[in-house]
Backbone bond lengths (Angstrom), bond angles and torsions (degrees), N, CA, C in turn:
res aa  C-N    CA-C-N  psi(-1)  N-CA   C-N-CA  omega(-1)  CA-C   N-CA-C  phi
1 M - - - 1.440 - - 1.518 109.43 -
2 Q 1.305 118.15 130.06 1.461 122.06 -179.08 1.508 108.80 -106.92
3 L 1.325 116.72 132.54 1.439 123.28 177.48 1.511 110.29 -80.69
4 N 1.334 117.49 125.69 1.465 121.06 179.74 1.523 108.92 -101.97
5 L 1.306 116.57 108.23 1.477 121.70 177.39 1.508 112.79 -88.44
6 G 1.295 116.32 2.12 1.487 118.63 -178.04 1.514 109.34 69.00
7 K 1.290 116.36 -155.35 1.443 122.49 -178.46 1.530 111.01 -71.63
8 K 1.328 116.64 131.04 1.467 120.30 176.20 1.527 107.09 -104.90
9 E 1.321 114.50 137.84 1.473 120.26 -176.85 1.522 110.29 -133.53
10 A 1.324 116.08 127.72 1.471 120.18 175.80 1.503 110.26 -74.87
11 V 1.329 117.47 138.30 1.443 122.39 177.76 1.522 108.74 -107.57
12 Q 1.328 116.76 127.27 1.457 121.46 -179.32 1.534 108.15 -134.90
13 T 1.300 116.80 141.01 1.485 121.83 171.37 1.512 109.04 -146.28
14 K 1.330 116.15 142.75 1.443 120.91 176.34 1.535 110.46 -78.80
15 K 1.329 117.73 -9.39 1.469 121.79 -179.76 1.528 113.34 -79.92
16 A 1.348 115.75 -2.61 1.460 122.47 175.54 1.527 106.21 -133.89
17 P 1.319 119.15 152.39 1.470 120.90 -178.45 1.543 110.95 -63.02
18 A 1.308 114.66 142.25 1.462 120.65 174.82 1.520 109.82 -63.37
19 A 1.308 116.19 152.99 1.468 120.71 177.49 1.511 109.58 -58.82
20 L 1.336 117.00 145.88 1.436 121.55 179.79 1.522 112.69 -79.07
21 G 1.298 117.49 -17.42 1.462 122.50 -179.44 1.493 112.18 -117.49
22 P 1.316 117.90 -167.29 1.441 122.89 -176.90 1.533 111.69 -86.44
23 Y 1.314 115.39 55.09 1.458 119.71 179.50 1.512 109.85 -143.98
24 S 1.320 117.54 170.07 1.469 123.41 -176.83 1.531 110.66 -87.64
25 Q 1.314 114.23 160.68 1.462 119.58 173.38 1.547 110.01 -61.89
26 A 1.302 115.19 -37.07 1.457 120.11 179.00 1.550 108.87 -163.76
27 I 1.348 114.93 160.41 1.438 122.25 176.79 1.522 108.15 -126.65
28 K 1.334 116.36 131.16 1.456 122.87 173.91 1.524 107.68 -98.87
29 A 1.319 115.86 129.05 1.453 119.69 176.01 1.499 110.15 -152.15
30 N 1.330 116.60 129.30 1.452 122.04 175.56 1.549 111.94 53.55
31 H 1.305 115.42 45.73 1.483 123.44 177.97 1.527 112.64 65.04
32 M 1.336 116.26 22.78 1.468 121.77 178.01 1.524 108.66 -125.92
33 L 1.313 116.62 152.53 1.464 122.11 177.71 1.505 109.40 -120.51
34 F 1.310 114.77 131.78 1.466 122.33 176.58 1.514 107.42 -118.60
35 M 1.362 114.76 109.31 1.476 119.23 -175.39 1.519 109.29 -98.31
36 S 1.341 113.66 137.92 1.471 120.08 177.88 1.521 109.73 -74.37
37 G 1.308 117.11 173.10 1.463 121.69 178.07 1.525 109.74 -58.87
38 V 1.329 115.41 133.38 1.462 122.36 -178.38 1.536 108.06 -118.12
39 L 1.309 115.06 129.97 1.480 119.68 -179.37 1.520 109.76 -104.52
40 G 1.335 115.73 169.08 1.481 121.44 179.49 1.528 112.92 -83.79
41 L 1.341 113.92 48.41 1.474 120.18 178.44 1.514 111.63 -90.37
42 I 1.322 117.21 145.65 1.459 122.25 171.72 1.511 106.36 -78.73
43 P 1.327 120.24 125.82 1.473 121.60 -173.41 1.512 113.15 -57.94
44 E 1.330 117.72 -41.32 1.488 120.93 -175.12 1.515 112.77 -69.21
45 T 1.349 117.42 -36.01 1.461 119.78 -174.38 1.531 112.92 -104.12
46 R 1.365 116.25 -17.83 1.478 123.28 -176.43 1.550 109.52 59.17
47 K 1.310 115.03 28.29 1.493 120.82 174.29 1.515 108.30 -114.34
48 F 1.340 116.75 154.24 1.465 120.68 179.84 1.514 109.17 -65.83
49 V 1.343 114.40 143.63 1.456 122.31 -178.17 1.545 108.73 -60.07
50 S 1.332 119.11 -34.90 1.467 125.48 174.72 1.501 106.97 -168.44
51 D 1.333 116.48 -172.82 1.465 120.55 178.77 1.519 111.86 -94.44
52 N 1.344 118.64 -8.38 1.468 117.28 -175.31 1.528 113.58 -94.83
53 V 1.276 114.21 151.07 1.464 121.72 -173.25 1.519 112.44 -65.47
54 E 1.331 118.34 -31.74 1.482 120.22 -179.24 1.520 109.76 -66.19
55 D 1.352 117.68 -48.61 1.438 120.11 -179.28 1.525 111.58 -64.74
56 Q 1.337 117.65 -40.54 1.434 121.05 -178.71 1.518 110.01 -67.00
57 T 1.335 117.92 -38.93 1.462 120.68 178.01 1.495 111.84 -62.31
58 A 1.337 117.55 -44.51 1.459 121.40 178.42 1.512 110.92 -62.33
59 Q 1.349 117.45 -38.61 1.467 120.25 178.18 1.505 112.02 -70.55
60 V 1.340 117.49 -37.63 1.480 119.50 175.22 1.516 109.91 -58.53
61 L 1.322 117.90 -45.92 1.464 120.38 -178.93 1.539 111.05 -65.81
62 K 1.293 117.48 -37.27 1.462 121.76 176.24 1.530 110.32 -62.60
63 N 1.342 115.75 -47.68 1.460 120.99 -179.37 1.525 110.88 -62.13
64 M 1.358 114.58 -42.31 1.478 118.60 178.06 1.509 111.40 -61.49
65 G 1.307 116.51 -40.61 1.476 121.38 178.80 1.534 111.45 -59.53
66 E 1.332 115.90 -40.66 1.472 119.19 179.01 1.506 112.39 -67.73
67 I 1.312 117.43 -36.27 1.455 120.95 176.51 1.546 110.57 -68.47
68 L 1.322 115.60 -42.04 1.470 119.39 176.11 1.554 109.10 -58.32
69 K 1.312 115.34 -47.90 1.473 120.57 -177.90 1.532 110.18 -59.79
70 A 1.349 117.19 -42.97 1.466 121.50 -178.38 1.528 111.31 -64.29
71 S 1.335 115.75 -25.62 1.482 120.52 -179.58 1.530 112.57 -88.22
72 G 1.367 115.83 -6.21 1.454 119.14 -178.18 1.498 113.05 89.73
73 A 1.378 116.98 6.88 1.460 122.55 179.70 1.511 109.80 -103.14
74 S 1.301 116.62 -178.91 1.456 123.63 174.21 1.511 108.85 -144.14
75 Y 1.339 115.35 173.58 1.468 119.58 -179.95 1.519 112.27 -60.74
76 S 1.326 118.07 -27.30 1.441 120.91 179.27 1.532 112.40 -68.50
77 S 1.336 116.40 -13.74 1.462 121.34 179.57 1.506 113.18 -84.95
78 V 1.334 116.96 -12.00 1.463 121.83 -170.08 1.550 110.68 -74.98
79 L 1.336 113.69 129.35 1.448 120.15 178.12 1.536 111.68 -103.46
80 K 1.328 116.67 -30.43 1.481 118.88 -176.26 1.505 108.60 -150.81
81 T 1.339 114.36 136.60 1.448 122.62 175.36 1.540 108.82 -125.90
82 T 1.315 116.85 133.49 1.447 122.62 175.58 1.518 106.37 -113.66
83 I 1.342 115.53 126.03 1.451 121.98 179.72 1.522 107.80 -117.36
84 M 1.333 114.20 128.00 1.472 118.94 175.99 1.532 108.41 -110.44
85 L 1.310 115.72 132.79 1.453 120.74 -178.27 1.549 111.02 -115.22
86 A 1.306 116.42 143.44 1.449 121.09 175.39 1.553 108.00 -68.09
87 D 1.320 117.18 -33.29 1.461 121.56 -179.04 1.508 108.83 -138.53
88 L 1.321 115.59 116.07 1.465 120.62 -177.75 1.533 114.00 -61.41
89 K 1.306 117.23 -15.77 1.479 120.08 174.58 1.538 111.70 -65.18
90 D 1.307 116.56 -17.96 1.482 120.58 179.08 1.539 110.90 -83.87
91 F 1.313 120.12 -0.01 1.453 122.66 -174.66 1.527 111.52 -53.84
92 K 1.325 118.45 -48.53 1.454 121.44 -175.89 1.529 111.24 -59.41
93 K 1.340 115.95 -46.31 1.460 120.08 179.01 1.524 112.30 -59.83
94 V 1.321 114.59 -47.89 1.480 120.18 -178.75 1.542 110.55 -65.29
95 N 1.315 117.01 -41.19 1.441 121.19 178.67 1.528 111.99 -61.45
96 E 1.339 117.23 -39.96 1.469 120.82 179.14 1.530 111.25 -64.54
97 I 1.338 116.85 -41.79 1.453 121.77 179.47 1.508 109.76 -67.68
98 Y 1.314 117.69 -43.69 1.447 121.53 178.26 1.524 111.63 -63.29
99 A 1.345 116.53 -42.56 1.480 120.42 179.35 1.516 110.92 -61.98
100 K 1.326 118.75 -40.84 1.467 120.95 178.29 1.521 109.46 -64.58
101 S 1.285 118.43 -39.41 1.455 122.41 178.57 1.519 110.63 -65.08
102 V 1.330 117.55 -42.04 1.449 122.46 179.75 1.524 110.49 -61.97
103 V 1.338 116.83 -41.95 1.480 120.33 178.52 1.530 109.59 -61.59
104 V 1.336 117.55 -41.61 1.457 120.66 178.60 1.527 109.49 -62.56
105 W 1.344 117.04 -45.05 1.456 120.48 -178.80 1.518 111.00 -62.02
106 M 1.369 116.44 -42.02 1.440 120.13 -177.30 1.523 110.75 -67.27
107 V 1.316 118.65 -40.50 1.454 121.66 178.47 1.509 109.76 -65.23
108 F 1.340 117.14 -41.99 1.457 121.60 -179.63 1.523 111.32 -63.00
109 D 1.288 118.40 -35.84 1.449 123.51 -178.42 1.530 111.70 -110.71
110 L 1.307 118.21 50.91 1.479 121.53 -174.97 1.513 113.83 -54.04
111 L 1.306 116.94 -34.81 1.475 119.88 -175.09 1.504 112.91 -80.66
112 V 1.312 117.27 -8.08 1.463 121.07 -178.63 1.520 109.69 -103.40
113 K 1.298 117.85 125.56 1.453 121.21 174.58 1.506 109.23 -78.42
114 S 1.305 117.83 121.51 1.471 121.81 179.56 1.497 110.10 -116.45
115 S 1.297 116.01 137.47 1.454 118.64 169.17 1.539 105.00 -140.23
116 F 1.307 114.30 140.68 1.478 119.06 -174.39 1.487 108.21 -154.44
117 S 1.323 114.90 167.51 1.458 120.31 175.25 1.525 108.15 -128.61
118 I 1.303 115.11 156.66 1.461 122.25 179.94 1.517 107.44 -122.74
119 T 1.327 115.35 131.53 1.475 120.50 173.73 1.528 104.87 -116.06
120 C 1.320 117.36 132.83 1.472 119.44 179.91 1.529 107.35 -128.39
121 S 1.332 116.74 129.18 1.425 123.93 178.93 1.528 109.09 -124.66
122 G 1.315 116.77 150.04 1.450 118.79 -179.04 1.520 113.94 -128.14
123 S 1.328 114.47 175.88 1.465 124.58 176.37 1.518 111.70 66.00
124 F 1.314 115.72 50.17 1.449 122.53 176.38 1.509 110.17 -108.81
125 N 1.297 118.91 147.80 1.457 122.59 166.24 1.517 104.96 -89.37
126 L 1.333 117.79 96.47 1.423 121.37 -174.59 1.526 111.03 -79.17
127 P 1.321 117.46 153.64 1.458 119.39 -179.59 1.541 112.81 -55.38
128 G 1.295 115.96 139.29 1.452 122.18 175.56 1.535 113.46 68.23
129 G 1.323 118.79 7.91 1.454 119.98 -177.36 1.503 114.56 83.09
130 G 1.328 117.66 19.14 1.459 122.10 -178.68 1.516 112.65 -66.19
131 T 1.342 117.00 160.87 1.443 121.17 178.28 1.540 112.11 -103.84
132 T 1.327 117.49 -21.52 1.462 121.88 -175.51 1.536 107.74 -139.74
133 N 1.350 116.17 138.50 1.454 122.12 178.16 1.487 106.79 -139.60
134 G 1.306 118.50 131.94 1.463 121.24 -179.18 1.500 113.04 -124.94
135 C 1.315 115.28 148.95 1.470 121.76 176.84 1.511 107.17 -136.51
136 K 1.300 117.55 149.54 1.438 121.74 174.60 1.536 107.07 -127.54
137 D 1.334 114.90 139.47 1.467 118.50 174.54 1.506 108.58 -148.81
């Protein structure tokens, strides 16, 4: 049996940093979006916004929002987010920032029922020495 995903389309935006490897920022297939790992890089400089996890987390969420927007989606469309941390001790800080962002998204899209899950993993050597990496699928 072969799975038919229909037309696959690469999503690219200059408002988020380009992928560090030979892959796309995201792929749209069958009305779904699969986003690659996103780091806390400033798109114009491709440098980290700062060395601290709070700033990088906020930048990751901003970059993810731009990729969602470029695909025609929004935060209210998100069903699952995977966050990878260089140090699991940062989980509480990252979770607080993510939670505040989720509240903003939910208020912004009051008419849309959203449900999602978060997976958080730690102790990774993230690309470029990053502290936070996010993916949406």
